[in-house]
N, C-alpha and C positions, 0 to 999 in steps of 0.2 A: 504494500500500500504506500502510495506516494505521500510525503510530508511536505506541505506547502512551504514551511519555514526553511527548507533546504534550497530555496532560490529557484524553484521550478515553475514560477508563476506563468511564464510564457507558454510552457508545455501544457500546463493545466488549462490555460485559456484555449489552446488549440484543441485539446481533447473535448472540452465542454462545447466549443463552437461546432466542431465537425463530427463528433462522436455519435455513436448509436446509444439511445437511451433505453434502459429496461427498468420497469417499475419493480421496486422491492417491497414497499409498504407505504402506509399513510400515517402522517402525524395527526393524531386526533385532537390534540389540545390546540385550540385557536379557532378563529371565526372563518378563516379561508382554507380552501383545499390546498394541502401541502404534502408532497410525496418525497420519500427517500428513493433514490434511483442509483443505478450504476451507469456509467458512461464509458464506452469502449471505442478506442481508435487505434488502429495498427497494433492490436494485441495488448495495448496499455489500458487498464481499467481503473477508474477512480469512482468514489462515491460522491454523490451530489444531492442537493435539495432542489426540487423542482416545484415552482409555484405558478400554475397556469393562470393566465389573466381571467379566463372565463369562470374560474373557481373563486373569484373574489366576491365577497358580500358587498352590495352597494352601500355607499356612504353618502351622507348629505353634503359633506364639505370637500370631498375629493372626487375628481372626475372618474366616471365609470371605467373599470378595467384599466386603471393606470398604475396600480400599485407595483406590479412586477417591473415596470420600467423605472420606477423610483428606486427599487432595489439595485438595479444596474447603475443608476445615476450615483447612488451612494458609493459604490465601488469606484466609479470613475473619479469622484471627488477625493476619496481616500488616496488613490494612486497619484492624482495631481498634486496633492499636498506632500507626498512622499512619506506618509506615516504608516502605510501598510496595516491598516486597522481592519479592513473588511476582506473576507475571503474572496478569491476570484469569482466574479459574477458576470454572466453574459445573458443576452437576450436570445432565447432559442425560438426561432420562428416556427419550427415544426416539431413540437413535442407531442407526447402521447395524447394530450388534451389541448393541443393547439399552442399558440404563442404563450411564452412565460419566461420567468427568470430561472436561471440554472446556476447554483452556487456550490462551489467546492465545500464538501462536508468536513468540518473540523472535529476530529476525535477529542472528546472532552468528558469530564465527569458532570452529569446534569445536576448533581446535588451541590456543586460548587458554583456560587453566584455572588453578586455584589454584597448581599446581606451577611455572608459569612467569610468574606475576603479578609485576609490578614493585612497588617499595616503595609507590608511590601507591595502587595497587589493594589491596595487602595492608592498608594503613591504613584502608580502607573496610570491613573485615570485622568490626569490633567489633559492629555491630548484627546481623550474620549469626550470630555466635557466641552472642549473647544469645537471638536468635530460636530457634536450634537447642536451646539449653538449655531454653527455655520449652516448645517443642513435643515435646521428648524425641526428637529425630531420630536414628533408629537407622542412618541410611545417608547421611551427608553426604560424598559423594565429591567429589574435586576437580573433576570434570567436571560436577557439578550446580550449579556457580556460573558463570553466563554473564555476558559483558560485551557490551553493545550498542555501536553506533557512537559514542554520546555518552559512552562509558566509564562507563555506569551499570551497577551490579551487579544481577543478577536471579537468583532461586533457583528451581530446579525439582526435581521428583521427591520428593514428600513422602508417598508411600504408606506408608512405615514410620515413622510418627510417632504421638504421642499415647497410646502404651501407658502403662498405670498403673504398670508396673514400670520401674525405671531401665534405659534401654537406649541412652543416648547413645553413638553411634559417629560420629566426625567426624575430618576431617583438620585442622581448625582448633583447635589447642591453643596458638597463638602467644601468647595473652594471659594464660596461666595465672598466677594470683597478682596480676594487675593489677586496680585498681578499675574497676568498670563506670562509664563516663562518666555524669555527672549529666544530660546531655541525653537519655539513654535512660530515665531514671527516670520522666519525665513520662508516656511511653507506657505503661510498666509499671503505674504507679499508676492511670491512666485505665482500662487493661484490667481490672485487678482490681476496680475500682469497678463497671464495667459488668457483669462476671460476677456479682458479689454481688447486684446489683439484680435479677438474673434477668429482664432485659428482652429486647430484640430480639436482642442478641448471644448471650445464653444460649440462647435458643430456636433460633437458627440453628445453633449448635454442637451442641445436644442432638439435632438432627435428623441429625447427621453422625457423632458419636461417642457412646459410651455414658456413663451417668452417672458410673461409676467413673473413666473417663478424663477426664471433664470436671472432677470434683473434684480429681483429681491435677494437672490443668493449673493450676487455681487455686492449689493448694499450691506448685507449682513457681514460679509468679510471686511469691508471697509470700516464698518462700525466697530467690529471687534478690535481692529488695529488702533482706531482712534481712541476707544475707551481704555484699552490696555489692561482690563481686569475682568474677573469673572463676576457676573451679575448675581444679585440676590433673587430668590423666588418671587414672582409677581404676586401681588395681593389682590388683584382685580379679576383673577380667573384661576382655574385649577392648574397647579404647577406640577402635579405628580400623576403618573399613570395609574390606571386601575385595571386589573390587580397589579400590585407593585412588583411581583415576581413573574 
């Protein structure tokens, strides 16, 4: 079984994009249809999570059948920042149930999550908090933060992101009022520059989220740099996801 942390992201992406999918089972916890699959290309097989667009429950505030594309957009943002937070995720046009997101499966202990992290793991969450502020994550549950065998943090479940209206709901408010570490500024600056140039990154994201959401994404990045610190939870709306895990 291939381990993503070994620097094989490009190969994983090729397998996910061009490989043959076989259903292995269904994840029954959650509102949307989600499946564990294997993907095989040239005798190389990996496990992945498949989320078909037509299996999404309609929401009043997000466009119909748009969540799988937001999953892919979150991966693209993670890569553009250079933070390697989201497992390789692609848009599969012809899955078993039609178009959907396909994400490399991270081997992890499902009983290990934000609410029982030790101090060392909690200290690794500042990039996660900035990432969620940037993508406007409306559903950062404690169980959406995975830890692999090498104690590396991975983030999953980004269907409810990139809305143009402020919707951040997260369990991670640990750093409220603290300055954003300077080592994270470089990624944010590079990200803003790449978006402004309307080059490859802009085009990739424009194929996944609408222009209003893309403009809001750029404004959030600029605001983060201008403010320079982690915000406190808002008092005029719900700031935490439900359920929290």
